[in-house]
C-alpha positions in Angstrom: 30.6 -11.5 20.2 30.7 -14.9 21.7 30.0 -17.5 18.9 31.4 -18.2 15.5 28.1 -17.1 14.1 28.6 -13.6 15.5 32.0 -13.3 13.7 30.9 -14.8 10.4 27.7 -12.7 10.2 29.4 -9.5 11.2 32.2 -10.2 8.7 29.7 -10.7 5.8 27.8 -7.6 6.9 30.9 -5.5 7.0 31.8 -6.6 3.5 28.3 -5.8 2.3 28.3 -2.4 3.9 31.7 -1.6 2.5 30.6 -2.5 -1.0 27.4 -0.4 -0.6 29.3 2.6 0.7 32.0 2.3 -1.9 29.4 2.1 -4.7 27.3 4.9 -3.4 30.1 7.5 -3.8 31.2 6.4 -7.3 30.4 8.6 -10.3 28.4 7.7 -12.2 26.5 5.8 -9.4 26.0 2.1 -9.7 22.5 0.9 -10.6 22.2 -1.5 -7.7 19.0 -1.9 -5.9 19.2 -1.0 -2.2 16.7 -3.8 -1.4 19.4 -6.3 -2.4 21.7 -5.0 0.4 18.8 -5.1 2.9 18.2 -8.7 2.0 21.9 -9.4 2.7 21.7 -7.7 6.1 18.5 -9.6 7.0 20.3 -12.9 6.0 23.2 -12.0 8.3 21.0 -11.2 11.2 18.8 -14.3 10.7 21.8 -16.6 10.4 23.3 -15.1 13.5 20.1 -15.5 15.5 19.6 -19.1 14.3 23.1 -20.0 15.2 22.9 -18.4 18.7 19.6 -20.3 19.3 21.2 -23.6 18.5 19.9 -24.2 15.0 23.3 -24.8 13.5 22.4 -26.4 10.2 19.8 -23.7 9.4 22.3 -21.0 10.4 25.1 -22.3 8.3 22.8 -22.8 5.3 21.3 -19.2 5.7 24.8 -17.6 5.9 26.0 -19.5 2.9 22.9 -18.6 0.9 23.4 -15.0 1.9 27.0 -14.9 0.8 26.2 -16.6 -2.5 23.3 -14.2 -3.1 25.6 -11.3 -2.4 28.3 -12.5 -4.8 25.9 -13.6 -7.6 23.4 -10.7 -7.4 25.6 -7.7 -6.6 28.9 -9.0 -8.0 31.2 -7.2 -5.6 34.4 -8.2 -7.5 33.4 -6.7 -10.9 35.1 -3.6 -12.1 33.4 -0.5 -13.3 
């Protein structure tokens, strides 16, 4: 982990994975679509790759869009 993009993308991914794992063991299980979590993971990977390749504006935009998508679509702060 050498760049800020590494830290930001891993941070977002860890939060996405934590919410996914937390919701997967709840009873009754959440009705989230697993594909939404996959899109977040792809967004993190893509933003990290773009940042490491020098496409700073695109990387920042993709990481912001990924975070917004996660918050709006999966609503990690809502209660059961």
